[in-house]
C-alpha angles and dihedrals in degrees: 000000000000119000122238088255093055090047090054090237126140117269117255090250092050092047089051090049092051091049092051090047091054091047091050091049090050090053090049093053092042092054091046091054092043092052091049093049091046092050093050091045094050092045092051093043093049091051093048093045091050095244089127129027109254089204091062102030101025118204137243092259092051091047090051091049090051091050092051090048094052093042092051090051089052093240105105099069091043091059093042093049094049096049093043091051092049091047094049091048093048092045093051095043093046094047096044091043092049093049091046092048092048089051092051092049091049091049092056118046088187091055089047092057091047098048101035097090092044092053090051091050093047092049092052092048116095101247092203088068088064091067097093090047091054091048092052095045101036102025133244094297144095092290090068091050091049092047090054092053092047093046092054095047105035100062098048090045091052094050096045096047095041091050089051091049088055094049098058111125108275092214090069091050093049090049092051091048091050088059091051098256115167122231090256092052092048089053095048097042104034116009101045097043091047091055099049093100089053091050089053089050089051089052090055091051092045093056090068094038093051090052091050092051094048096044091048090047091051089050089060108038115000129107092192139031135070093289089055091050090053094051092041090050091055092048094054095034092244098142092168086067090049093051092046091053092049091049092050091049090051092049096049093043089051091050091051091048092050091050089055091047089052090051090049091052091050093050094047091048090051092049091051092051091046 
């Protein structure tokens, strides 16, 4: 009779641990769904009972009716598609640009010393205040919205990734240099792989930041998109439209975040196997 080790199977203790982990995860998701259902039910009940003013706080049924109305008119998915496209573009450009800029700064210690104070200043500056500047220089169009999303994401990405580049264990770098590795080889074989988890973390942060940039940009210049619907809803006192737009933003942002979390899990699993 072969043992569980010879069969390549998990040990009894490990199997028990995995089963408990699955049960715990099931409980987590169950409680999440239960909390969501309870929140929606209380919100709807409070609005119907008159505990809250539906005109100010809306209700799930009113939001759903507004969504059906916009979808029937063929407008809802147009606004969702436009904002999602702008957010995805700003997210990708800001993230790739930030990682590229961090790489350039790491590659040149002289450039690092020159740019360091400017990066700190730009990071402390409220990026939303740059909106009027983008409108004047780029025009009241999609370019200004995209610039806002990129401006919000690129600086924080650069600082986070560059700081992580600098914090890689020096012993690995000394060992690589002792074998004659070039600076480029050190970056490709040691620095960059070591910072992949931090890059994934930057992606998670940038999801929210990109949405902030796009929504604020649409507040200022757009005639379409979820940000436009929010500001238009306030102007005409249609708070159902405002709440619908906020709910849609929350749903899409959550989906983007979960996709990045899935990518993170896949990468970490691949690294552990490697």
